[in-house]
C-alpha positions as CSV (number, residue, x, y, z in Angstrom):
1,X,0.0,0.0,0.0
2,X,1.8,3.1,-1.2
3,X,0.5,5.7,1.3
4,X,2.1,7.9,3.9
5,X,1.3,10.9,6.2
6,X,3.3,13.7,7.7
7,X,1.5,15.6,10.5
8,X,1.6,17.7,13.6
9,X,-1.0,17.9,16.3
10,X,-1.9,19.4,19.7
11,X,0.3,16.8,21.5
12,X,3.5,17.9,19.9
13,X,3.2,21.6,19.0
14,X,1.9,24.8,20.4
15,X,-0.8,26.8,18.7
16,X,1.7,29.3,17.1
17,X,3.5,26.5,15.2
18,X,0.3,24.7,14.3
19,X,-0.9,28.1,13.0
20,X,2.0,28.5,10.7
21,X,2.0,25.0,9.3
22,X,-1.8,25.1,8.7
23,X,-1.4,28.2,6.6
24,X,1.5,26.7,4.6
25,X,-0.4,23.4,4.0
26,X,-3.6,25.2,3.0
27,X,-1.7,27.2,0.4
28,X,0.3,24.3,-1.0
29,X,-1.8,21.1,-0.3
30,X,-5.4,22.3,-0.2
31,X,-8.0,20.4,-2.3
32,X,-7.3,22.4,-5.4
33,X,-3.6,21.9,-5.1
34,X,-3.6,18.1,-4.3
35,X,-1.5,17.1,-7.3
36,X,2.2,18.0,-7.6
37,X,3.8,16.2,-10.5
38,X,3.9,12.5,-9.5
39,X,2.9,13.3,-5.9
40,X,-0.8,13.1,-4.8
41,X,-1.9,14.7,-1.5
42,X,-5.0,14.9,0.8
43,X,-4.9,17.6,3.4
44,X,-6.6,17.1,6.7
45,X,-6.6,20.4,8.7
46,X,-8.5,20.9,11.9
47,X,-8.2,22.9,15.1
48,X,-6.1,20.1,16.7
49,X,-4.0,18.8,13.8
50,X,-2.6,19.4,10.3
51,X,-1.8,16.2,8.4
52,X,-0.9,15.7,4.7
53,X,-1.6,12.2,3.4
54,X,0.2,11.2,0.2
55,X,0.8,8.6,-2.4
56,X,3.3,8.0,-5.2
57,X,5.5,5.4,-6.7
58,X,8.4,6.5,-4.4
59,X,7.1,7.4,-0.9
60,X,10.6,8.4,0.3
61,X,10.9,11.0,-2.5
62,X,7.4,12.4,-1.8
63,X,8.1,12.5,1.9
64,X,11.3,14.6,1.3
65,X,9.5,16.8,-1.2
66,X,6.7,17.5,1.4
67,X,9.1,18.2,4.2
68,X,11.0,20.7,2.0
69,X,7.8,22.7,1.4
70,X,7.0,22.7,5.1
71,X,10.5,23.8,6.1
72,X,10.4,26.7,3.6
73,X,7.1,28.0,5.1
74,X,8.1,28.1,8.8
75,X,10.9,30.2,10.4
76,X,11.8,27.8,13.2
77,X,13.2,24.3,13.7
78,X,10.3,21.9,14.0
79,X,11.2,18.5,12.4
80,X,11.3,16.8,15.8
81,X,7.7,17.8,16.4
82,X,6.4,16.1,13.2
83,X,5.3,12.5,12.9
84,X,5.3,10.3,9.8
85,X,3.7,7.0,9.1
86,X,3.8,4.8,6.0
87,X,1.8,1.9,4.6
88,X,-0.2,-0.1,7.2
89,X,1.0,2.2,10.0
90,X,-0.5,5.2,8.1
91,X,-3.8,3.2,7.7
92,X,-4.0,2.5,11.4
93,X,-3.2,6.1,12.3
94,X,-6.0,7.5,10.1
95,X,-8.5,5.0,11.4
96,X,-7.7,6.0,15.0
97,X,-7.9,9.7,14.0
98,X,-11.3,9.2,12.3
99,X,-12.7,7.3,15.3
100,X,-11.7,10.2,17.6
101,X,-9.2,8.2,19.6
102,X,-6.4,10.6,18.8
103,X,-8.4,13.8,19.5
104,X,-7.8,16.3,22.3
105,X,-11.4,15.6,23.3
106,X,-11.4,11.8,23.2
107,X,-14.2,10.3,21.1
108,X,-15.3,13.7,19.7
109,X,-17.7,13.4,16.8
110,X,-16.6,16.2,14.5
111,X,-13.4,14.6,13.3
112,X,-15.3,11.9,11.3
113,X,-17.0,14.5,9.2
114,X,-13.8,16.5,8.8
115,X,-11.9,13.4,7.5
116,X,-14.8,12.7,5.1
117,X,-14.9,16.3,3.9
118,X,-11.1,16.4,3.3
119,X,-11.3,13.3,1.2
120,X,-14.4,14.4,-0.8
121,X,-13.2,17.9,-1.4
122,X,-10.0,16.6,-2.9
123,X,-11.7,14.1,-5.3
124,X,-13.8,17.0,-6.5
125,X,-10.6,18.5,-7.9
126,X,-8.4,15.6,-8.7
127,X,-8.4,11.9,-9.6
128,X,-6.6,10.1,-6.7
129,X,-4.7,6.9,-7.0
130,X,-6.5,3.8,-5.7
131,X,-4.2,3.6,-2.6
132,X,-5.6,6.9,-1.2
133,X,-9.2,5.9,-2.1
134,X,-8.6,2.7,-0.1
135,X,-7.0,4.5,2.8
136,X,-9.8,7.0,3.3
137,X,-12.8,4.8,2.4
138,X,-11.7,1.9,4.7
139,X,-10.7,4.3,7.6
140,X,-14.1,6.0,7.5
141,X,-15.9,2.6,7.4
142,X,-13.9,1.2,10.3
143,X,-14.3,4.3,12.4
144,X,-18.0,4.4,11.8
145,X,-18.5,0.8,12.8
146,X,-16.4,1.0,16.0
147,X,-18.1,4.2,17.1
148,X,-21.5,2.7,16.5
149,X,-20.9,-0.6,18.1
150,X,-19.1,0.8,21.2
151,X,-21.2,4.0,21.4
152,X,-18.0,6.0,21.6
153,X,-18.5,9.5,23.1
154,X,-21.8,8.8,24.7
155,X,-22.2,10.6,28.0
156,X,-18.8,12.3,27.8
157,X,-18.4,16.1,28.0
158,X,-17.5,17.8,24.8
159,X,-16.3,21.2,23.6
160,X,-19.7,22.8,23.9
161,X,-19.8,21.9,27.6
162,X,-16.5,23.6,28.2
163,X,-17.7,26.7,26.3
164,X,-20.9,26.9,28.4
165,X,-18.8,26.4,31.6
166,X,-16.6,29.4,30.7
167,X,-19.6,31.5,29.8
168,X,-21.2,30.9,33.2
169,X,-17.9,31.8,34.9
170,X,-17.6,35.0,32.9
171,X,-21.2,36.3,33.1
172,X,-23.8,36.1,35.9
173,X,-26.6,35.5,33.4
174,X,-24.9,34.3,30.2
175,X,-28.2,33.4,28.6
176,X,-29.0,37.2,28.5
177,X,-25.8,38.2,26.7
178,X,-25.6,38.9,23.0
179,X,-23.6,36.1,21.4
180,X,-22.2,36.3,17.8
181,X,-21.1,33.2,15.9
182,X,-18.5,34.0,13.2
183,X,-18.5,31.3,10.6
184,X,-21.1,28.8,9.6
185,X,-18.8,25.8,10.4
186,X,-20.0,22.5,11.7
187,X,-18.6,23.1,15.2
188,X,-20.3,26.5,15.4
189,X,-23.6,24.8,14.4
190,X,-23.1,22.2,17.1
191,X,-22.4,24.8,19.8
192,X,-25.4,26.9,18.6
193,X,-27.7,23.8,18.9
194,X,-26.4,23.0,22.3
195,X,-26.8,26.6,23.7
196,X,-30.3,26.8,22.3
197,X,-31.2,23.9,24.6
198,X,-29.8,25.9,27.5
199,X,-32.2,28.8,26.8
200,X,-29.8,31.0,24.9
201,X,-31.8,33.2,22.5
202,X,-29.8,36.3,21.7
203,X,-27.8,34.6,19.0
204,X,-26.5,36.1,15.8
205,X,-24.5,34.6,12.9
206,X,-22.0,36.3,10.6
207,X,-20.3,34.4,7.8
208,X,-18.1,35.3,4.8
209,X,-20.7,33.7,2.5
210,X,-23.9,35.7,3.2
211,X,-26.0,33.2,1.3
212,X,-24.9,30.3,3.5
213,X,-25.4,32.3,6.6
214,X,-28.8,33.5,5.5
215,X,-29.8,29.8,4.9
216,X,-28.8,28.8,8.4
217,X,-30.3,31.9,10.0
218,X,-33.7,31.3,8.3
219,X,-33.7,27.6,9.1
220,X,-32.9,28.0,12.8
221,X,-34.5,31.4,13.4
222,X,-31.2,33.1,14.3
223,X,-30.3,36.7,13.7
224,X,-28.1,37.4,10.7
225,X,-25.3,40.0,10.5
226,X,-24.1,40.7,7.0
227,X,-20.3,40.2,6.4
228,X,-20.1,43.8,5.2
229,X,-21.0,44.8,8.8
230,X,-18.6,42.4,10.5
231,X,-16.8,45.4,12.2
232,X,-19.9,45.5,14.5
233,X,-18.6,42.4,16.3
234,X,-17.3,44.7,19.0
235,X,-20.9,45.4,20.0
236,X,-21.4,41.8,21.2
237,X,-20.7,40.5,24.7
238,X,-19.6,37.0,23.6
239,X,-18.1,36.1,20.2
240,X,-17.2,32.6,19.0
241,X,-14.9,32.4,16.0
242,X,-14.9,29.2,13.9
243,X,-13.9,29.8,10.3
244,X,-11.2,28.7,7.8
245,X,-9.9,32.2,7.3
246,X,-6.1,32.2,6.7
247,X,-5.8,35.7,8.2
248,X,-6.9,37.3,11.5
249,X,-10.4,38.7,11.5
250,X,-10.4,40.4,14.8
251,X,-7.7,42.8,16.0
252,X,-6.7,44.6,19.2
253,X,-7.2,47.9,17.3
254,X,-10.8,47.1,16.6
255,X,-11.9,47.9,20.2
256,X,-12.5,51.4,21.5
257,X,-9.8,52.0,24.1
258,X,-12.2,54.0,26.2
259,X,-15.0,51.5,26.3
260,X,-15.7,49.6,29.5
261,X,-17.7,46.9,27.8
262,X,-16.5,43.4,28.7
263,X,-16.0,40.8,25.9
264,X,-15.6,37.1,26.0
265,X,-14.0,35.9,22.8
266,X,-13.4,32.2,21.9
267,X,-11.2,31.4,18.9
268,X,-11.8,27.8,17.8
269,X,-9.8,28.1,14.6
270,X,-6.4,27.0,13.3
271,X,-5.2,29.2,11.7
272,X,-6.4,31.5,14.4
273,X,-9.1,34.1,13.6
274,X,-8.3,36.4,16.5
275,X,-5.1,38.4,16.9
276,X,-3.4,37.0,20.1
277,X,-2.6,40.5,21.2
278,X,-6.3,40.8,22.1
279,X,-5.7,38.7,25.3
280,X,-3.8,41.8,26.7
281,X,-6.8,44.1,26.4
282,X,-8.1,45.0,29.9
283,X,-11.8,44.3,28.9
284,X,-11.3,41.1,26.9
285,X,-11.1,37.5,28.0
286,X,-9.8,35.4,25.1
287,X,-9.8,31.6,25.0
288,X,-8.1,29.7,22.2
289,X,-8.9,26.0,21.2
290,X,-6.0,24.6,23.3
291,X,-7.2,26.3,26.5
292,X,-10.7,25.1,26.0
293,X,-9.5,21.5,25.4
294,X,-7.5,21.6,28.6
295,X,-10.8,22.1,30.5
296,X,-11.9,18.6,29.2
297,X,-8.7,16.6,29.7
298,X,-10.1,14.7,32.7
299,X,-12.1,11.8,31.3
300,X,-14.3,9.4,33.0
301,X,-12.4,6.3,34.2
302,X,-15.4,4.2,33.1
303,X,-14.4,4.9,29.5
304,X,-11.0,3.3,29.8
305,X,-12.2,-0.2,29.0
306,X,-14.2,1.0,26.1
307,X,-11.3,3.0,24.6
308,X,-9.0,0.0,24.9
309,X,-11.6,-2.1,23.1
310,X,-11.9,0.5,20.4
311,X,-8.1,0.5,19.9
312,X,-8.1,-3.3,19.7
313,X,-10.9,-3.4,17.1
314,X,-9.2,-0.8,14.9
315,X,-5.9,-2.6,15.0
316,X,-7.6,-5.9,14.0
317,X,-9.7,-4.3,11.3
318,X,-6.8,-2.4,9.7
319,X,-4.6,-5.5,9.7
320,X,-7.3,-7.6,8.0
321,X,-8.0,-5.0,5.3
322,X,-4.2,-4.6,4.7
323,X,-3.8,-8.3,4.2
324,X,-6.7,-8.5,1.8
325,X,-5.3,-5.5,-0.1
326,X,-1.9,-7.1,-0.5
327,X,-3.4,-10.5,-1.5
328,X,-5.5,-8.8,-4.1
329,X,-2.5,-6.9,-5.6
330,X,-0.4,-10.1,-5.6
331,X,-3.2,-11.9,-7.4
332,X,-3.2,-9.2,-10.1
333,X,0.5,-9.4,-10.5
334,X,0.4,-13.2,-10.8
335,X,-2.4,-13.1,-13.4
336,X,-0.5,-10.5,-15.5
337,X,2.6,-12.6,-15.3
338,X,0.7,-15.7,-16.4
339,X,-0.8,-13.9,-19.4
340,X,2.5,-12.3,-20.4
């Protein structure tokens, strides 16, 4: 199986480095740039990880080519913070990632959709080799089966719980505060749905695509702020950023230095949407994705056995699929040899 991956995640790198690598990878390995000569790539970029999956006739050459691009895009030494896997090890890694076993919030549900979107967005632009199709299709299938059979994530606190916890610590009556969602992302939709069940009603959406935002706003009866009026974000008490913007959207200079209004800002994005300097503003409390994840690092001990079983099943499934793949390829070679 001619596949490999180079990646970096929340375990090995701080937010600043992940920020830089995510921007470089989005420029060079995004869906519309997934083919470089004989090298084929699929980029998986989330708030907790940036990974480039690849396939070619010579994985070592592709691996070196990929590392060269990453090194040119970042101004610090970081090779020791990267991880690389090849063949069946790459397969096992992606299956674990897709099942949520390698996430900052163990067993989170968003990653499965993110992996599927990364794969589908790429094949919209480029014909991938069969090895990458096999890798993503089988990983998605294994993860879905394991999550369903073991009910992974059920009853466990997730990111939206941490967000609500911070809101309640910041405001006496958070439900009465004006809250702005920036970005119509899947995570923002999930947080919105959760907060609605907690009697939050002063909710507004702003998105770079007004049409997409208007569709969501109409469907869920949420207020809509046109992107051309985004500068009005400073009028909201609580702002949650969750977009794929490669540049900052909110800056220290946006706020009136004489205003006494308190702001709670949550930046769930990598690359970040909020200029880090904002954390030094006297009337702003800024949380990034790593800080929110740390609030959820304590997991229920009762999940230990389930997670171990999930690991076992994924290892077994990837090994079985790998054997079948190799046997099928060997049969093809034998048949071609016989016909020659």
